[in-house]
C-alpha positions as CSV (number, residue, x, y, z in Angstrom):
1,M,4.4,9.6,-0.2
2,G,5.2,9.8,-3.9
3,L,4.7,7.1,-6.5
4,Q,6.7,3.9,-6.0
5,I,7.9,1.4,-8.6
6,C,5.3,-1.3,-9.1
7,P,6.6,-4.8,-8.2
8,K,4.7,-6.3,-11.2
9,C,5.2,-3.9,-14.2
10,K,8.2,-2.0,-12.8
11,E,6.7,1.4,-13.7
12,R,6.7,4.3,-11.2
13,S,2.9,4.2,-10.7
14,F,2.4,2.3,-7.4
15,T,0.7,4.0,-4.5
16,W,-1.4,3.2,-1.5
17,F,-4.8,4.1,0.0
18,I,-6.7,3.0,3.1
19,S,-9.9,1.1,2.6
20,G,-12.8,2.6,4.5
21,K,-14.5,-0.7,5.5
22,T,-11.6,-2.8,6.5
23,Q,-9.0,-0.1,7.4
24,L,-6.4,-2.2,5.4
25,T,-3.8,-0.5,3.4
26,T,-4.2,-1.3,-0.3
27,W,-1.4,-0.8,-2.8
28,S,-2.5,-0.2,-6.4
29,C,-0.7,0.4,-9.7
30,F,-2.2,3.0,-12.1
31,D,-0.3,1.5,-15.0
32,C,-1.1,-2.2,-14.9
33,D,-4.0,-2.3,-12.4
34,Y,-2.0,-4.6,-10.1
35,E,-3.4,-4.5,-6.5
36,A,-2.1,-6.0,-3.2
37,K,-3.1,-5.7,0.4
38,Q,-0.6,-4.8,3.1
39,T,-0.7,-7.5,5.7
40,D,1.4,-5.9,8.4
41,N,1.5,-2.3,9.4
42,E,5.1,-2.3,10.7
43,E,8.0,-1.7,8.3
44,Q,11.0,-4.0,8.6
45,V,14.6,-3.5,7.8
46,C,15.4,-4.6,4.2
47,E,18.3,-7.2,4.0
48,N,19.3,-5.7,0.6
49,C,19.5,-1.9,1.3
50,K,19.4,-1.9,5.1
51,E,16.6,0.7,5.2
52,T,13.4,0.3,7.3
53,S,11.2,0.2,4.2
54,K,10.1,-3.4,3.8
55,I,6.5,-4.4,4.1
56,K,4.4,-7.5,3.6
57,L,2.0,-7.6,0.7
58,K,-0.6,-10.1,-0.4
59,D,-2.2,-10.3,-3.8
60,K,-4.6,-12.9,-5.4
61,E,-1.7,-15.3,-6.0
62,K,0.9,-14.9,-3.3
63,E,2.2,-13.2,-0.2
64,Y,5.6,-11.6,-0.3
65,S,7.8,-8.9,1.2
66,W,8.5,-5.7,-0.8
67,C,11.0,-2.9,-0.1
68,S,9.8,0.6,-1.3
69,N,13.4,1.9,-1.1
70,C,15.2,-0.6,-3.3
71,N,12.2,-2.2,-4.9
72,T,13.2,-5.8,-4.2
73,T,10.7,-8.5,-3.5
74,S,11.1,-11.8,-1.6
75,E,8.8,-14.8,-1.1
76,L,7.5,-15.4,2.4
């Protein structure tokens, strides 16, 4: 998967890796150092673009849904 648009800084520098200890998917931005954990492994259909590309992310402040296709976010 290529770089995605970061939900925080809006730069195309957002990507993921799997943590060895917890096996959780972590999303991280190379530009602004934003980091969020993926809380659900199943992608959902995005209400905005109708693609199956919406996941749940949780950072230090909030939990929200994010679509990697159209880059929209929504509060949970």
